[in-house]
N, C-alpha and C positions, 0 to 999 in steps of 0.2 A: 503494500499500497504506500504513497504518496506522501511526503509528509503536507500537513495542513498545519498552515501557520497563525497565529495570532500574537499580533501587537502589541504590547501592553502599552500603557499612558505614556513612560518615557519612549519609546520608540515609533506611539504613533505620529507619522509623518506622510502626512497626504501623499509628497510627489515618491516617498518610498512606495507605499502601500497602491496608488498607481500604475507605477512602474512596473511591479511584481506583478500586477495584476495583468497587465496587457502581456506579459511572457506568461500567462496562463496557470500562475499560481493562484491556489485556492486561500485567501487570504484575508484575514478582519481584523477590524481595531478594536481596542478597548470603547473609547470614547461612542462611535458612530452605532457601535452593538447595544449599547447602554450599561456599561460595563465599567465607565470611569468612577474614581473613588475608592474603589474596593481594596480593602487590603493584598498584598502580596500574595499571602496563603488562598486567599478566597479564589483572586485571579489565577494561580494556577490550578486549584481545583477547576475550576469553572474550563479553563481552557481541557484538562485532562477529560472533563466529561462529554466536551464536544469531541475529542479525538482531535486536536490540535497541540503544536510544540510549541511554547512561549516562546517570543525571542523580545529580550529586555537588555539596556543597559545599568539595572540593577545587581550589580554583578554580587555585592555582599549580601546582601537579602536575599537572594534566589539560591546562592552556594550552602548558607545556614538554611532556609528553608526543605532543598534538596536533602543534605545530610538528616533532617530531623524526619523526614518521610522516608528515608533509606532505615534508619534504626528503628522506627518505628514500624518498618514493614510493609509501610504504604508505597503507593506507585502514582508516577504520571507521565504524561505522553512525551516529555522530553521540555529541553530546556536550551536556549539558544543565547549566549551574553557577546557581549563589546563593550567596550569602553568607548563613554559618553564622548561626544564632537572631535574623536580621532579617523571617521570613515565618513567622505560625502556620501549622497543620497545612492550613485551610481557605484561607490565602491562596497555599501551595504548590500545592495544589491545584486552586485556580480559575485561578492562572497555567500550570499545566501542562495542563492543559483547552484551554484558548485556544490555547498554542502547536502541540498535535496537532490540533485542530480547522483550523489555518491551515496546519501545512505538512505534508510526507507525508513517510514513513520515505527515498524516495530526495531529497527534499530538504534530509533531513539531514545525509545522506553524506557524511562529513570535514568536514562544521559544527560549531562552535560557538555554540550559543546561550546569553546570559545570559537566566536568570529576571529580572532586573530589567526589561527591555526589553518584557516581555509583561504591562501594568499591564490 
């Protein structure tokens, strides 16, 4: 199964959303889907319920949430993390597409990937 993305509030950029959609990606963002303002735990749980991999700049919180979930025996659909203001919209898109072309949704399950690794 192909990875479906969920962009949290930090990564919800209209240009990135449109660029990914133009390239055929199944992607939604927090605010337009009515998920704005929710706690990070709730964002990840909702993304998982929707079978979507969460993309965020909030590296510290999502690394902690991932670790806590793994210790508790819980599961998530996957997390992709990036450094905020490091990548242009085009670079984010290229790296996300490279990751999505390489990994399946099943391979992303309970996994964290860092956008910096997808040169």
